[in-house]
MIVO-413612 format. One record per residue: residue number from 1; residue in one letter; y, x, z of N, C-alpha, C in turn. Coordinates in steps of 0.2 Angstrom, whole numbers, m for minus. Example, Ala and Ser with C-alpha at 12.3 -4.5 7.8 and 13.67 -1.06 7.14 Angstrom:
# MIVO-413612
<k:1	r:a	nY:m28	nX:66	nZ:39	caY:m22	caX:62	caZ:39	cY:m16	cX:66	cZ:39>
<k:2	r:s	nY:m11	nX:64	nZ:35	caY:m5	caX:68	caZ:36	cY:0	cX:64	cZ:39>
END
This chain:
# MIVO-413612
<k:1	r:m	nY:840	nX:491	nZ:1537	caY:841	caX:495	caZ:1531	cY:837	cX:486	cZ:1527>
<k:2	r:i	nY:840	nX:484	nZ:1521	caY:839	caX:480	caZ:1517	cY:834	cX:482	cZ:1515>
<k:3	r:r	nY:827	nX:483	nZ:1513	caY:822	caX:485	caZ:1509	cY:820	cX:478	cZ:1502>
<k:4	r:l	nY:821	nX:473	nZ:1502	caY:821	caX:467	caZ:1499	cY:823	cX:460	cZ:1496>
<k:5	r:i	nY:826	nX:459	nZ:1495	caY:830	caX:451	caZ:1494	cY:827	cX:447	cZ:1488>
<k:6	r:r	nY:824	nX:442	nZ:1490	caY:819	caX:439	caZ:1488	cY:822	cX:431	cZ:1484>
<k:7	r:i	nY:822	nX:429	nZ:1478	caY:822	caX:423	caZ:1478	cY:817	cX:418	cZ:1478>
<k:8	r:d	nY:814	nX:412	nZ:1484	caY:812	caX:410	caZ:1480	cY:808	cX:403	cZ:1483>
<k:9	r:d	nY:809	nX:396	nZ:1481	caY:811	caX:391	caZ:1485	cY:808	cX:389	cZ:1487>
<k:10	r:r	nY:802	nX:393	nZ:1491	caY:795	caX:390	caZ:1495	cY:800	cX:393	cZ:1501>
<k:11	r:l	nY:803	nX:401	nZ:1500	caY:804	caX:404	caZ:1507	cY:798	cX:407	cZ:1512>
<k:12	r:l	nY:797	nX:407	nZ:1516	caY:792	caX:410	caZ:1521	cY:784	cX:406	cZ:1518>
<k:13	r:h	nY:779	nX:409	nZ:1512	caY:774	caX:407	caZ:1513	cY:768	cX:413	cZ:1514>
<k:14	r:g	nY:761	nX:411	nZ:1515	caY:757	caX:415	caZ:1515	cY:757	cX:421	cZ:1509>
<k:15	r:q	nY:758	nX:423	nZ:1504	caY:760	caX:426	caZ:1501	cY:765	cX:432	cZ:1502>
<k:16	r:v	nY:770	nX:430	nZ:1506	caY:777	caX:434	caZ:1507	cY:775	cX:435	cZ:1514>
<k:17	r:s	nY:773	nX:431	nZ:1518	caY:770	caX:436	caZ:1524	cY:764	cX:440	cZ:1523>
<k:18	r:f	nY:756	nX:440	nZ:1520	caY:752	caX:442	caZ:1520	cY:754	cX:449	cZ:1513>
<k:19	r:t	nY:759	nX:450	nZ:1508	caY:757	caX:454	caZ:1504	cY:764	cX:460	cZ:1503>
<k:20	r:w	nY:770	nX:455	nZ:1506	caY:775	caX:457	caZ:1504	cY:780	cX:461	cZ:1510>
<k:21	r:v	nY:778	nX:459	nZ:1516	caY:779	caX:461	caZ:1524	cY:774	cX:466	cZ:1524>
<k:22	r:p	nY:767	nX:468	nZ:1524	caY:765	caX:472	caZ:1526	cY:767	cX:478	cZ:1521>
<k:23	r:s	nY:766	nX:477	nZ:1511	caY:769	caX:482	caZ:1510	cY:774	cX:486	cZ:1509>
<k:24	r:l	nY:779	nX:480	nZ:1512	caY:785	caX:487	caZ:1513	cY:789	cX:489	cZ:1521>
<k:25	r:k	nY:784	nX:487	nZ:1523	caY:782	caX:488	caZ:1532	cY:790	cX:485	cZ:1535>
<k:26	r:i	nY:791	nX:477	nZ:1531	caY:796	caX:473	caZ:1534	cY:793	cX:473	cZ:1543>
<k:27	r:n	nY:799	nX:475	nZ:1547	caY:799	caX:468	caZ:1554	cY:807	cX:464	cZ:1552>
<k:28	r:c	nY:809	nX:462	nZ:1550	caY:813	caX:456	caZ:1552	cY:814	cX:455	cZ:1545>
<k:29	r:i	nY:811	nX:448	nZ:1546	caY:815	caX:444	caZ:1540	cY:819	cX:440	cZ:1540>
<k:30	r:v	nY:825	nX:438	nZ:1537	caY:830	caX:433	caZ:1536	cY:830	cX:431	cZ:1531>
<k:31	r:i	nY:831	nX:421	nZ:1533	caY:832	caX:417	caZ:1529	cY:839	cX:417	cZ:1529>
<k:32	r:a	nY:841	nX:416	nZ:1522	caY:848	caX:415	caZ:1522	cY:849	cX:408	cZ:1518>
<k:33	r:n	nY:849	nX:400	nZ:1522	caY:848	caX:395	caZ:1520	cY:853	cX:389	cZ:1522>
<k:34	r:n	nY:858	nX:389	nZ:1521	caY:862	caX:382	caZ:1522	cY:860	cX:377	cZ:1525>
<k:35	r:k	nY:855	nX:373	nZ:1523	caY:850	caX:368	caZ:1523	cY:846	cX:370	cZ:1530>
<k:36	r:v	nY:842	nX:375	nZ:1529	caY:836	caX:376	caZ:1532	cY:841	cX:379	cZ:1541>
<k:37	r:a	nY:844	nX:381	nZ:1539	caY:849	caX:384	caZ:1547	cY:849	cX:379	cZ:1550>
<k:38	r:t	nY:851	nX:376	nZ:1549	caY:853	caX:367	caZ:1552	cY:847	cX:363	cZ:1554>
<k:39	r:d	nY:841	nX:365	nZ:1551	caY:835	caX:360	caZ:1549	cY:828	cX:360	cZ:1554>
<k:40	r:e	nY:830	nX:357	nZ:1560	caY:823	caX:361	caZ:1568	cY:818	cX:358	cZ:1563>
<k:41	r:f	nY:815	nX:354	nZ:1560	caY:808	caX:354	caZ:1559	cY:805	cX:360	cZ:1553>
<k:42	r:q	nY:813	nX:362	nZ:1548	caY:809	caX:367	caZ:1544	cY:808	cX:374	cZ:1549>
<k:43	r:k	nY:814	nX:374	nZ:1553	caY:814	caX:381	caZ:1556	cY:807	cX:381	cZ:1558>
<k:44	r:m	nY:804	nX:377	nZ:1564	caY:798	caX:378	caZ:1568	cY:792	cX:381	cZ:1559>
<k:45	r:a	nY:795	nX:375	nZ:1559	caY:788	caX:377	caZ:1551	cY:786	cX:383	cZ:1547>
<k:46	r:l	nY:795	nX:386	nZ:1547	caY:794	caX:394	caZ:1544	cY:793	cX:399	cZ:1549>
<k:47	r:n	nY:791	nX:395	nZ:1555	caY:791	caX:400	caZ:1562	cY:785	cX:399	cZ:1561>
<k:48	r:i	nY:780	nX:395	nZ:1560	caY:773	caX:396	caZ:1559	cY:770	cX:400	cZ:1554>
<k:49	r:a	nY:774	nX:402	nZ:1549	caY:774	caX:407	caZ:1543	cY:775	cX:411	cZ:1545>
<k:50	r:k	nY:778	nX:413	nZ:1549	caY:781	caX:423	caZ:1551	cY:774	cX:427	cZ:1551>
<k:51	r:p	nY:774	nX:432	nZ:1548	caY:769	caX:436	caZ:1552	cY:770	cX:437	cZ:1560>
<k:52	r:p	nY:768	nX:441	nZ:1563	caY:768	caX:441	caZ:1570	cY:769	cX:448	cZ:1569>
<k:53	r:s	nY:771	nX:453	nZ:1564	caY:775	caX:460	caZ:1562	cY:779	cX:460	cZ:1565>
<k:54	r:a	nY:785	nX:455	nZ:1562	caY:791	caX:454	caZ:1560	cY:795	cX:445	cZ:1564>
<k:55	r:k	nY:800	nX:450	nZ:1566	caY:805	caX:443	caZ:1568	cY:808	cX:441	cZ:1564>
<k:56	r:l	nY:811	nX:433	nZ:1564	caY:810	caX:428	caZ:1559	cY:818	cX:426	cZ:1563>
<k:57	r:l	nY:824	nX:428	nZ:1556	caY:830	caX:426	caZ:1559	cY:831	cX:420	cZ:1552>
<k:58	r:i	nY:834	nX:414	nZ:1555	caY:836	caX:410	caZ:1551	cY:843	cX:409	cZ:1551>
<k:59	r:y	nY:848	nX:409	nZ:1546	caY:854	caX:407	caZ:1548	cY:857	cX:405	cZ:1541>
<k:60	r:t	nY:865	nX:401	nZ:1541	caY:869	caX:400	caZ:1535	cY:871	cX:408	cZ:1531>
<k:61	r:l	nY:873	nX:405	nZ:1525	caY:875	caX:414	caZ:1523	cY:878	cX:415	cZ:1525>
<k:62	r:k	nY:881	nX:412	nZ:1526	caY:888	caX:418	caZ:1529	cY:884	cX:421	cZ:1535>
<k:63	r:d	nY:883	nX:417	nZ:1540	caY:881	caX:423	caZ:1548	cY:876	cX:426	cZ:1543>
<k:64	r:a	nY:871	nX:426	nZ:1540	caY:866	caX:429	caZ:1536	cY:869	cX:435	cZ:1532>
<k:65	r:i	nY:876	nX:434	nZ:1531	caY:879	caX:440	caZ:1527	cY:883	cX:446	cZ:1531>
<k:66	r:a	nY:884	nX:439	nZ:1540	caY:887	caX:446	caZ:1545	cY:881	cX:448	cZ:1547>
<k:67	r:f	nY:874	nX:445	nZ:1549	caY:872	caX:450	caZ:1549	cY:870	cX:455	cZ:1547>
<k:68	r:l	nY:867	nX:454	nZ:1540	caY:866	caX:457	caZ:1534	cY:871	cX:467	cZ:1538>
<k:69	r:c	nY:878	nX:464	nZ:1537	caY:885	caX:470	caZ:1537	cY:885	cX:471	cZ:1543>
<k:70	r:d	nY:881	nX:469	nZ:1549	caY:881	caX:474	caZ:1556	cY:879	cX:480	cZ:1553>
<k:71	r:a	nY:880	nX:483	nZ:1560	caY:876	caX:489	caZ:1561	cY:870	cX:491	cZ:1564>
<k:72	r:k	nY:869	nX:486	nZ:1567	caY:864	caX:482	caZ:1570	cY:855	cX:482	cZ:1564>
<k:73	r:a	nY:860	nX:480	nZ:1559	caY:855	caX:478	caZ:1554	cY:849	cX:484	cZ:1552>
<k:74	r:r	nY:856	nX:491	nZ:1551	caY:852	caX:494	caZ:1547	cY:847	cX:498	cZ:1550>
<k:75	r:n	nY:846	nX:498	nZ:1558	caY:840	caX:500	caZ:1561	cY:831	cX:495	cZ:1559>
<k:76	r:q	nY:833	nX:489	nZ:1556	caY:829	caX:487	caZ:1555	cY:826	cX:489	cZ:1545>
<k:77	r:e	nY:821	nX:484	nZ:1547	caY:816	caX:485	caZ:1539	cY:818	cX:477	cZ:1538>
<k:78	r:i	nY:821	nX:474	nZ:1534	caY:823	caX:467	caZ:1531	cY:820	cX:466	cZ:1523>
<k:79	r:l	nY:819	nX:460	nZ:1526	caY:817	caX:457	caZ:1517	cY:821	cX:452	cZ:1519>
<k:80	r:v	nY:824	nX:449	nZ:1515	caY:830	caX:442	caZ:1514	cY:827	cX:437	cZ:1509>
<k:81	r:l	nY:827	nX:432	nZ:1512	caY:823	caX:426	caZ:1508	cY:829	cX:421	cZ:1506>
<k:82	r:v	nY:831	nX:421	nZ:1499	caY:833	caX:414	caZ:1497	cY:831	cX:408	cZ:1492>
<k:83	r:n	nY:833	nX:405	nZ:1494	caY:827	caX:400	caZ:1487	cY:832	cX:398	cZ:1483>
<k:84	r:s	nY:839	nX:399	nZ:1480	caY:840	caX:399	caZ:1471	cY:845	cX:406	cZ:1472>
<k:85	r:i	nY:843	nX:407	nZ:1465	caY:849	caX:413	caZ:1461	cY:857	cX:412	cZ:1462>
<k:86	r:a	nY:860	nX:406	nZ:1466	caY:866	caX:403	caZ:1468	cY:866	cX:407	cZ:1474>
<k:87	r:d	nY:860	nX:406	nZ:1479	caY:861	caX:410	caZ:1485	cY:863	cX:417	cZ:1484>
<k:88	r:a	nY:855	nX:420	nZ:1481	caY:855	caX:428	caZ:1477	cY:863	cX:431	cZ:1477>
<k:89	r:l	nY:865	nX:428	nZ:1474	caY:872	caX:430	caZ:1471	cY:877	cX:432	cZ:1476>
<k:90	r:s	nY:878	nX:424	nZ:1480	caY:883	caX:427	caZ:1485	cY:883	cX:431	cZ:1492>
<k:91	r:v	nY:876	nX:433	nZ:1492	caY:872	caX:437	caZ:1496	cY:876	cX:443	cZ:1493>
<k:92	r:a	nY:873	nX:445	nZ:1486	caY:875	caX:450	caZ:1482	cY:882	cX:452	cZ:1480>
<k:93	r:k	nY:885	nX:447	nZ:1482	caY:892	caX:448	caZ:1481	cY:896	cX:451	cZ:1488>
<k:94	r:e	nY:893	nX:450	nZ:1494	caY:897	caX:454	caZ:1497	cY:891	cX:462	cZ:1501>
<k:95	r:i	nY:886	nX:459	nZ:1500	caY:882	caX:467	caZ:1501	cY:882	cX:474	cZ:1497>
<k:96	r:n	nY:888	nX:476	nZ:1494	caY:885	caX:481	caZ:1492	cY:879	cX:485	cZ:1489>
<k:97	r:e	nY:876	nX:486	nZ:1496	caY:867	caX:490	caZ:1495	cY:863	cX:487	cZ:1491>
<k:98	r:i	nY:864	nX:482	nZ:1489	caY:858	caX:477	caZ:1484	cY:860	cX:478	cZ:1477>
<k:99	r:k	nY:855	nX:483	nZ:1477	caY:853	caX:487	caZ:1469	cY:849	cX:484	cZ:1466>
<k:100	r:t	nY:841	nX:478	nZ:1467	caY:838	caX:475	caZ:1465	cY:837	cX:466	cZ:1468>
<k:101	r:i	nY:836	nX:464	nZ:1462	caY:833	caX:456	caZ:1467	cY:827	cX:454	cZ:1464>
<k:102	r:n	nY:820	nX:451	nZ:1468	caY:813	caX:451	caZ:1463	cY:818	cX:444	cZ:1464>
<k:103	r:f	nY:814	nX:439	nZ:1459	caY:813	caX:433	caZ:1456	cY:805	cX:433	cZ:1458>
<k:104	r:g	nY:802	nX:427	nZ:1464	caY:797	caX:427	caZ:1467	cY:792	cX:419	cZ:1465>
<k:105	r:g	nY:798	nX:414	nZ:1463	caY:794	caX:409	caZ:1465	cY:801	cX:406	cZ:1462>
<k:106	r:i	nY:803	nX:400	nZ:1456	caY:807	caX:395	caZ:1457	cY:804	cX:392	cZ:1452>
<k:107	r:r	nY:802	nX:384	nZ:1455	caY:799	caX:378	caZ:1452	cY:801	cX:374	cZ:1449>
<k:108	r:m	nY:800	nX:372	nZ:1443	caY:805	caX:368	caZ:1436	cY:807	cX:364	cZ:1440>
<k:109	r:k	nY:813	nX:361	nZ:1438	caY:814	caX:356	caZ:1438	cY:821	cX:352	cZ:1431>
<k:110	r:t	nY:822	nX:346	nZ:1432	caY:827	caX:344	caZ:1427	cY:831	cX:348	cZ:1424>
<k:111	r:g	nY:830	nX:351	nZ:1416	caY:835	caX:353	caZ:1411	cY:831	cX:361	cZ:1413>
<k:112	r:a	nY:824	nX:362	nZ:1415	caY:824	caX:373	caZ:1414	cY:820	cX:375	cZ:1411>
<k:113	r:k	nY:818	nX:379	nZ:1412	caY:817	caX:381	caZ:1407	cY:810	cX:388	cZ:1409>
<k:114	r:l	nY:804	nX:389	nZ:1408	caY:802	caX:391	caZ:1410	cY:802	cX:401	cZ:1406>
<k:115	r:i	nY:804	nX:404	nZ:1413	caY:805	caX:412	caZ:1410	cY:796	cX:416	cZ:1413>
<k:116	r:s	nY:793	nX:414	nZ:1416	caY:788	caX:417	caZ:1419	cY:784	cX:412	cZ:1421>
<k:117	r:k	nY:778	nX:412	nZ:1423	caY:772	caX:407	caZ:1424	cY:776	cX:406	cZ:1432>
<k:118	r:a	nY:779	nX:406	nZ:1437	caY:784	caX:407	caZ:1442	cY:791	cX:403	cZ:1443>
<k:119	r:i	nY:795	nX:407	nZ:1437	caY:801	caX:406	caZ:1437	cY:805	cX:401	cZ:1430>
<k:120	r:a	nY:807	nX:394	nZ:1432	caY:810	caX:392	caZ:1429	cY:819	cX:393	cZ:1431>
<k:121	r:i	nY:821	nX:390	nZ:1425	caY:828	caX:392	caZ:1425	cY:832	cX:386	cZ:1422>
<k:122	r:d	nY:837	nX:384	nZ:1424	caY:842	caX:380	caZ:1420	cY:852	cX:387	cZ:1420>
<k:123	r:d	nY:853	nX:381	nZ:1414	caY:858	caX:383	caZ:1414	cY:863	cX:384	cZ:1418>
<k:124	r:n	nY:864	nX:381	nZ:1424	caY:867	caX:384	caZ:1431	cY:867	cX:392	cZ:1435>
<k:125	r:d	nY:860	nX:394	nZ:1431	caY:853	caX:397	caZ:1434	cY:857	cX:403	cZ:1431>
<k:126	r:i	nY:856	nX:403	nZ:1421	caY:860	caX:407	caZ:1417	cY:868	cX:413	cZ:1417>
<k:127	r:t	nY:868	nX:404	nZ:1421	caY:877	caX:408	caZ:1422	cY:874	cX:414	cZ:1428>
<k:128	r:f	nY:871	nX:412	nZ:1435	caY:871	caX:414	caZ:1441	cY:868	cX:424	cZ:1440>
<k:129	r:i	nY:863	nX:421	nZ:1434	caY:860	caX:426	caZ:1431	cY:864	cX:431	cZ:1427>
<k:130	r:k	nY:869	nX:426	nZ:1422	caY:872	caX:430	caZ:1418	cY:878	cX:438	cZ:1423>
<k:131	r:e	nY:881	nX:435	nZ:1428	caY:884	caX:436	caZ:1432	cY:881	cX:442	cZ:1435>
<k:132	r:l	nY:874	nX:442	nZ:1440	caY:871	caX:445	caZ:1444	cY:869	cX:452	cZ:1440>
<k:133	r:l	nY:868	nX:453	nZ:1432	caY:869	caX:458	caZ:1427	cY:876	cX:461	cZ:1427>
<k:134	r:e	nY:880	nX:456	nZ:1427	caY:886	caX:462	caZ:1424	cY:889	cX:467	cZ:1430>
<k:135	r:r	nY:886	nX:463	nZ:1436	caY:885	caX:467	caZ:1442	cY:878	cX:473	cZ:1443>
<k:136	r:g	nY:878	nX:473	nZ:1439	caY:873	caX:480	caZ:1437	cY:868	cX:477	cZ:1441>
<k:137	r:l	nY:865	nX:474	nZ:1444	caY:861	caX:474	caZ:1448	cY:853	cX:471	cZ:1444>
<k:138	r:e	nY:847	nX:473	nZ:1447	caY:840	caX:475	caZ:1442	cY:837	cX:468	cZ:1445>
<k:139	r:l	nY:835	nX:462	nZ:1440	caY:832	caX:459	caZ:1441	cY:826	cX:458	cZ:1439>
<k:140	r:e	nY:821	nX:457	nZ:1445	caY:814	caX:458	caZ:1443	cY:808	cX:454	cZ:1443>
<k:141	r:i	nY:803	nX:450	nZ:1440	caY:803	caX:446	caZ:1444	cY:792	cX:449	cZ:1446>
<k:142	r:r	nY:792	nX:448	nZ:1450	caY:784	caX:449	caZ:1454	cY:782	cX:444	cZ:1460>
<k:143	r:q	nY:779	nX:443	nZ:1459	caY:775	caX:436	caZ:1465	cY:772	cX:440	cZ:1471>
<k:144	r:v	nY:771	nX:446	nZ:1468	caY:769	caX:452	caZ:1475	cY:769	cX:458	cZ:1473>
<k:145	r:p	nY:769	nX:463	nZ:1475	caY:771	caX:468	caZ:1477	cY:766	cX:473	cZ:1470>
<k:146	r:g	nY:761	nX:472	nZ:1468	caY:755	caX:476	caZ:1465	cY:754	cX:470	cZ:1458>
<k:147	r:d	nY:758	nX:468	nZ:1454	caY:761	caX:463	caZ:1449	cY:765	cX:470	cZ:1447>
<k:148	r:k	nY:765	nX:470	nZ:1439	caY:769	caX:474	caZ:1435	cY:778	cX:470	cZ:1437>
<k:149	r:k	nY:783	nX:474	nZ:1437	caY:787	caX:471	caZ:1437	cY:791	cX:468	cZ:1430>
<k:150	r:t	nY:791	nX:463	nZ:1428	caY:796	caX:462	caZ:1422	cY:802	cX:461	cZ:1424>
<k:151	r:i	nY:806	nX:463	nZ:1422	caY:815	caX:465	caZ:1422	cY:817	cX:459	cZ:1416>
<k:152	r:i	nY:822	nX:456	nZ:1421	caY:823	caX:450	caZ:1418	cY:831	cX:455	cZ:1412>
<k:153	r:d	nY:834	nX:454	nZ:1407	caY:838	caX:454	caZ:1406	cY:841	cX:447	cZ:1399>
<k:154	r:s	nY:847	nX:452	nZ:1397	caY:850	caX:446	caZ:1393	cY:844	cX:444	cZ:1387>
<k:155	r:s	nY:840	nX:447	nZ:1388	caY:835	caX:445	caZ:1381	cY:831	cX:440	cZ:1383>
<k:156	r:v	nY:829	nX:441	nZ:1390	caY:825	caX:435	caZ:1393	cY:829	cX:430	cZ:1393>
<k:157	r:i	nY:833	nX:428	nZ:1395	caY:836	caX:422	caZ:1395	cY:841	cX:423	cZ:1389>
<k:158	r:n	nY:843	nX:424	nZ:1384	caY:845	caX:425	caZ:1377	cY:855	cX:422	cZ:1377>
<k:159	r:i	nY:856	nX:428	nZ:1380	caY:862	caX:430	caZ:1382	cY:863	cX:432	cZ:1376>
<k:160	r:p	nY:869	nX:429	nZ:1372	caY:870	caX:436	caZ:1366	cY:872	cX:442	cZ:1368>
<k:161	r:q	nY:874	nX:449	nZ:1366	caY:874	caX:453	caZ:1368	cY:880	cX:456	cZ:1365>
END
């Protein structure tokens, strides 16, 4: 069962391993990222950041979606990590059980604006957010489980209603 899908451009790091994993009783972390899935060095580095209580699976987006749709995944407590809003949208389009997406960290880039202290989005991201909202998903900003949820809606990203 998918417990959380999180957008974090750092993917797996201490904040995820030591707060989200125990809080949600995660026993399986799925990283869905086309680049990382083919980079042995990045996979090795991410395995170092993995908490001992959870297994780590690193897949391309397509393979992650296939795994998450498989009946075997239902027996796991899964945290899905993606590093972009576009990738979160790709996963959400294929997996109906996803109702909420957590925005954890997206660093500043050219053309982006901050919508929180840890989330910077550009015009492409706004397009993806708009589609996620149209799909009826709850989009929340929280870096750690104890933070108060900030809901992303059309007013946060200045989409005319």
